[in-house]
N, C-alpha and C positions, 0 to 999 in steps of 0.2 A: 764444718757447720754451714748449713745453707744460709745465704744472705737474702733477706726479704728485699724484693725489688722496691725501688723508690716510689712512694705514693705520689700520683700526679696531683699537682695543685689545681685549683679551679681554672686558672688562666692557662694551664697546660693542656686542658681537655680540648679535643677537637671540636670545632664549632658544629652545632647541630644544624642540619639542613631543614629549613622550615618548608613544610609541604603546603602549597596553596590550597585554599578551600575549594576552589574550582580547578580540577586537573588541567595541566597545560602541556602534557606530554604528547608525542606523536600518536595520532589516531584516538585521542581521548573522546572527541565528539562522536566519532563513528562507533566506538565501543559502547558508549552510554546509550546512543539511539538504538543500536542493534540488540543489546541486552533488554532494554525496555520493550522492543518489538517482540522478542521471544515471549516475554511475560504477557504482553497484551494479546498475542494470538491465543494463548490458553484461556485468558479471561474472556475475550470476545466470543469465542466459540462456546464457552460455558453459558454466557448470556444468550447465545443463539439457541441453545437447547431450551432455555426458558421461553424464548420468543416463539418457537414452534409449539411448545406446550400451551402457551397463551392463545395461539390460533386454534388449537384443538379443543381446549377447555377454557373458554374466555370467562365464564362466570365463576368457575371453581377457583381460578387463580387471581381473581380481582379482589382487592381490599383497599381501604383508605384509612388514614390515621390523622387525627388532629393533634398538632404539637403546639402547646401554648408558648408564646414568645412575648418579650417585653413590649413589642410594638403591635401585638395582635396574635393571631393564630395562623400557624403554618400548616397547610393542607398537603399531606403526602399521599400519593396514589400509586398503586401497582395494578396495571391493567394492560391489555394488549397494545394500546397506543404507547404507553411509557416504556414498556419492555422493548417494543420495536425500535423506538428512538435510541434506547441504550445500546441495542445490538448494532445498528448501522453506524452509530457514532464511534463505538468501540472498534469496529472493523476498519472503517475508513480513516479515522484520525489516530486511533490507538495502534492497531497492527500495521496497516498500510502506510500511515503517516510516518511513524517511527522508522519502519523498515526502509521506506523510500529516502528519507533524509539521511539515514545511516549509510545506505548504498551510495548516495551522492558524496558524502564526506569520506567514504573509504576509497571509492574508485577515482574521483577527480584528482587527488594528489598523485596517484600512481600513474595516471595518464599524462599529467603535466610534468611529472618528475620532480616535484617540490612539495614541501609541507604545506598544509592548509594555513592560509594567512588568517590570523585571529582564531587560533585553535581554542583559546580559553573562552572567548565570547560564543563560539559555536557550541561548546560544551554547555555553557550557560543557557543557550537556546533550548537544548535538550531538557534541562531541568524545568525551564519555564513551560515548555510544551506539555510535559507530562503532569506537572502540578496543575496547570490550567485545565487540562483534559479531565483529570480526576474531579476537580471542582465542578466542571461542566456536566459530567455524568451524574453527579449528585443532584444537581438542580433539575435534571430531566424528570425526576420523580416528585418534584414539587411544581405542579402545573401553574401556580400563580407566579413562579419565577421564570419558567421556561418561555421561550418565544416560539410562535408557530412557524413551521417550514421544515421540510425534510432536510436533514443534515445542517440545519441552521437554527436549532432550538436553544442554543446557549444564550444566557443573558449578556448584556453589553460588557460588564467587567471581565467576564471570562473570555469573551471574544477579543477584548483588548489585549489580554495576556497572550493568547494564542497568536494573534496577529503580530505582536511584538516579537515572539519567537520566530515567526516566519521572516520578518524583516531582518532580524539578526542573522538567520541562516542564509538569506539571500546575500547579505553583506559579505559574509565569509566566503561564499562561493564566488561571487563576482570579483572580489579583490584577489582571490587566488588565481582566477582566470586571467585577469588583467596583468598579474605579475609575470605571466608567461606569454607576453605579446610577441616574443621572438619566434613562435612556432604556431602552426595551424593545429588546433586540437582535434583529437579523434572524435568520431561521430557520437559516441556516448555523451560527451560533454555538450554537444548540440541539443540532444534530447533533454539532458538535465537542465540546461539553461532555460529552455522554453517551459518545461514542466514546473520548475521552481518559481519562475516569475509568474506563471499562470496561477499557481496555487496561492501565492501571496495576493495577487490581484483579485482573484475570485473570492478569497476569504474576506478581503476588504469590502467587496461588493455585498457579501452576505452580512457583514457587520453593519454597513451603512443602510441597507434596505429597510430594516425595521424603523430606523430613525426618521426616514423620509415619509412615514405614514402613507404608504401607497394604498390605493384601493385594493379590495380583495383580489380582483382579477389581475391587476398589475403585480401584486406580491406573489401570486401563484405562478405567473409567467417568469418572474425573476428567479424564483426558486427552481422552477423546471430547467431554466437555462443554466443555473449554477450547478445543479446535480449532473446534468449532461456534460458540462465542461469539465467538472472534476473527474468524471470517468474517462473522458477522451484525452484531456491534456495533462492531467496529473498522474492518475493511476496507470494508464496505458503508456504514457511517455516515459515515466521513470522505470517501468518494467522493461520497455524496449531498450533503453539506455543501459540497463543492467545486463540484459542478455547479450547485447553487442560487445560488452566488455568480457563477460565470463566465458563465452564459447571459444573465442580465439585464445584466451589466456589459459583455460583448462586443457584444451586439446593440444596446445603448442603450435597450432597452425596459424598463419596470417589470415586476416579477413579475406574472403573470396573476392570481393569487389568493393572497393571504396566508392566508385562511381555509383554503383547500385545502391549502396547505403545512403549516399547523398541524395539521390533521387527519391528514395523511400522516405527520408526525413522530410524533404520538401512536400511530398504528397501527404504525409501525416499531418504536418502543420496546417496545410491548406484545407484538406478534407475534414480533419478533426475539428478545426475551428468552425468551418461552415456547417458541419453536422449539428452543432449546438442550436442552430436556427430551427431545426426540425422539432425541437421541444416547444417552440412558441406557437402552440395550437390555440388560436383564439380569433374571433371575428374582427378584433381590433388590429390584428397583424395582417398586413397584405398577403394575399394568397401566394404571390410569387416568392416572398421571403421564406415562407414555410416549405414550399416546394423545393427551393434551392437547398434547404437543410436536408430534406428527404433524399434528394439526388446525391448529395455528398455522403449521406449515410449508406446509400446503396453502393457507393464507390469506395467505401472504407476497406474493402477486401484488397484493393490495390496495394497500399502501403503495408498491410499485414502480410500479404503473399510475398512481397519483395523482401521483407525482413526475414521471413521464414526460409525462402529459397536461398538467400545470401548466407544465413547462418548454418543451414543444413549442408550447403556446399563447403562451408568452412570445416565441418566435421570429417570430410572425406579422408580416408586412410586411417581413421581412428574409431571406426565403428565398434570395435570390441569394447570400448569404454562404456557403451550403453548396456552391457551385460551385467554390470554391478551398480551398486548405489554410489552416489557421489555427485559432483557438480554437473558433469555432462548429462547424465540421464535426467536429473532434475530440470536442467535448462531445456532439454529437448521436450520434456513433458509440458513445460511452459509454452513452447512454440506450438505444440499440438493443440493446446487449449486456445492459443491465439488464433489459429486457423479456424477452429470450430466457432469461437465467439464472433469473429469477423463475418463468417458466413451467416450466422444467426442474426446478427445486427442487420446485415444486408437484406435477408429474407423478411425480417420484421419491418423494414422500411417500405416494402411493397404495400400498395393501398389496400388490396384485398386481405392480406394477412393482418395489416394494422387495424382494419375495421373489425376483425374477428377477435384479436387478442389484446387490444388496447384496454388498459385498466385491469387486466387479469394477472394471474401468477406468472405468465410468460415473461414479463419485464423483470420480475424478481429473479426468475431462474437464469436469464441471460446475465444479469448483474452478478449473481453468485458464481457463474462460470468465469467471469472476468476477475472477480476478487479472489476466489478460492483456487481458480485454475491458473490463469495467466500470471497475475501479480504474485500470488502466494508461491508458486513454483519458481518464479524468477528470484524471489527473495530467499527462499529455502536454498536454492543453488548458491546464492551469495553467502548465506550463513555457513554452508559447508566449506566454501572457499576462504571466507574471511576470518572466521572465529579462531582457527589455529594460528593465524598471523596476528590477530589482535590480542589473543591471550598468551601468545608465545609458547604454544604447546604442540608437540608432535602427536597427531591424532589421526588414525586411519579410519577405514570403514568399520562400522559396528552394526550389530543387529538392530539397534535403535534407529540407525539411519535407514535400514530397510523398512522398519515399521513406519517411519515418517513418510517415506516415499509412497508406499502402497496404501497406507491409511488415508493420506491426503488425496491421492489420485482417485481412490474409490469414493471417498466422501464428496469431493468436488463434483465428480461426474454424476453421482447419485442425487445429490441435493439440487444441482442445476437442472439436470434432465427431468427429474420428478416434477419440479415446478413448471418447467416449460410444457411438459405433458399436461399438467394440471391446468395451465393457461389455455391450451387448445381445447381441453374438455369443457372448461368453464365457458369459454366463448361460444362453443358449439351448443351447449345447453341453454345459454341465454338466447341464442338465435332461434332455438326451438321453443322458447317461452316455457322452459322447465320451471317447476316450483322452487322456492328457496330451500325447502327441506331436501329436495332431490339433489340440488347443487351441493349443499353442505355434506350430504351423505356420500357423494362421489369424491369430493375434494379431500375428505378426511384421509383417504388412502394415499393421495399424493403428498399431503403434508406430513403424514407419518413416514413416508420414504425420505422426504427432505430432512426430517429430524434425525433419521438414522444416518444420513449422509453427513450432516453437521456434527453428529457424535463422532464419526470416524475422523473428520478433520480435527476435532478437539483431541482425539487420541494421538493423531500425528503431531499436533502442536505440543502436547505434553511430552511425547517421546523426544522431540527436538530440544525442548527446554532441559530435560534430564540429561540429554547427550552433552549439551553445553556445560552443565554443571559438572558432570563427570570429567569432561575434558579439562576444565579448570582445576579440579581437585586431584585428578589421577594421572593426567597426561604428563609425560616427561617434558622438561623444559627444552625449548628449541629456539634458535635464532632465525629471525626473518628480517630481511632488509626493509627499512622504511624510507620513504622519500625524504631526502635531505632538504634543508631550507634553500640553498642555492644549487640548482642542478640544471643540466640540459634536458630539454624535452625529448621524450622517446619518439620512436618512429610512429607516424600516423597510422600506417597500415598494419602494424604488428603489435597490438597490445600484449601479446604473449611474451614479449621481451621485457616488459616493465618489471622492475624489481618489486618483490613482495606480492 
């Protein structure tokens, strides 16, 4: 006769492990930021389609709504201005902000060979950032709550939450870096350090500027400086740091030249910082200051070409990796867009060109090439490399990866070049004193092409998000090495050897 096993008494039960509300495991912060980034890419490009539609049909898509409140009436408005604000904020802070912070928190521990210090607080910063951003986007459609200024429209309470998230992220990064004082960090960490500190400092400037009650001209100059600095120091900096890590790591080759990388970083810091002065176009600003900024803008091709040459030489002997989808072709496409964007920035800094295209669609087109070309391909390459390690899944190339690569490539090129062409046409027609109807009738074709391009980027973003979902639900489990808490720092010149 079978004997029933002895029933365990309550005090014989193994103690349950309490899971913290905020995850504290390795790569928790990087995972949360990168998953949020994948969602924001799809959302932001969806808003981008609405943005283009609002440019083409401004009156048909405009409406307003009065919502009664206890303290009065809240006015909600959907028009080209509010949709434009929603698109740019979703792209810069939602997609690129989350992806950049996720890249920093994934790559830095692997370069330094130790876990992120303050993983739990870094994860909390991801929650703060995204909750604050959602609240901020909601306020953009209530003009009485929003503040004026491109990429600086959020009200003070939202700005305070987002600034707190950036301060916490900086704290985690710098504490981790200082814990590895026994070694000189790889060049990616230098880019990340400047980019992250600049992002927090610039956002503090954008938060404080409305409180100072600057005159209209001063507020416009501060905003122009802020936007230019965000593009040069945050978006470009974190993208370059990501590419400097991924290309050697994915190809298995050491970086071609550490000295060249160092010189390129110094040139980027100096010229990228000085180029922001070129945005200060006003009679109250000394002419020499603005010209110094314009000269630095012309010379931005130097750090861009140094980075491209260094990383292309790093791929030597592994050119066959470009024939399939994956980390390397995505990274090389990012380098291709970096070359094109740097040349266009330099050309746009010429006085004759600037007088023709200033204030036209040219500026928007170049910005789209930077956001959808350089930065997006750098972060898509990171996603291809990082997500199997973060989700602990064995996942190879899929048709969704091919769709992501080609859709985003075609979409970024089409949207950026269409608006650059539209800017040239717009400037030329204004110089010939063309009528407003003639200008609008011409530009509608350029905006239509730009909308098709953003639609393709949205398709690529959706394919990438679905790919991540299938990886998590269908991919077989795999083990990847994560940086331990106490560990020796890896070799500076060969990030390909870093575990994970």
